[in-house]
N, C-alpha and C positions, 0 to 999 in steps of 0.2 A: 502530558502524555509521556510515554515511556521512551527511553533511549536503549537501543539494541546495539551491542558492541560486537564487531566481527574483525578478524584479521583479514587483511587484503587477500583475496582469493578463496575465502571460505564459501561453502554452499549451505552449511547447516549451522544452526537450526533454521527452519523456516519460521514464518511469523503467522500468528493468528490474531486477526483484528476484529473486534466486535463492531457491528454496524447497525445503527438504529435510524429511524426517521420520525419526525414529529408528526403526530396524528391529530393534535389539538393543542390548545393552550396548556403548557406544562405537562403534556402527555407524549410519551415516546413509546415506540414499539419496535421489536426486532424487524429488520428488513429481510425479506426472503430473497436471497440472491442465488438460490440453488439452480434455477433454470431461467433461460431467457436473457442472459447477460454475457457480455465479453468484457475483458478487463485490460487496462493499460497501467503499467507501473513505471514510474520515473523517480530518480533521485535528484533532488535540487540542492546544489551546494550552498550551504549557509553563508559562506564567505564570498559568494558570487562565483561566476564562471559558468562553464558549459554544463547544461543539464545532461544527466546520464540516463539514457533509455535502457531498460533491462528486458531480458527475455524470460522472466520468471513465469512459472505456471501458477495461475490464480484459480482457486476453486471456491466458488460461492456456496454458502449454506444458509439456513434460516437463522439470521442473526449475525452474519459476518462473512469474512473471507479468510482463506489460508493462502499464504504466499510461499511457494517453494522456489528458491533461487536456482537459476540455471548455472551451469558451469561458466565461470568467468564473469557473471553478473557483478560480483563484488571484487573483482580483480581491478580495482580502481585506486586512484590516489588517496592516501590517508586524509581524513578530515571528517567533518560532520555534514550530513545530508538530511534534508527533510524528505520524508516518504510521501509521494504523491500517487494516489490510487484513484482511478476513474472507472466506474462501472457504466458500460454502455448497454442500455436496454434495447434489445433488437426489435421488439414489437413496435416501439414508439420512435425509434431512432434518436433517443435522447440520452444525455449523459448525466451522471450524478457523481460528484467528487466526495471522497472520504473526507469529512470535515469535522473532526472532533474539535474541542476548544483549542487544543494544541496538537499539531501534527506529530506523529512519531518521528524520532530522530534515529538515523542509522549512522553509527560512528565506526569508521574504518581506521584500524591501527596497523602499523607496519608488521 
């Protein structure tokens, strides 16, 4: 997956992540996240340490999500973080985690 580089304290650009679900053997379809979901975003330090909860605004659409960083979300220690995104389906009260083969990496530089 991709690595997204930011300077500590940046808010732009936001991220666009495609999101699909398996509908059958070797068959995938875009997941419609445009309504009925709430989202949680966290940054997991690759080198270990405390997980960073962020206040980003996440907007779902048919086929993915857009993450718009809030002020100070990325005002964190330099390093590499795995991006953890969870979509909570309100009708079923169930969660699904964004899980491509490799999670996106957010790299913060001074």
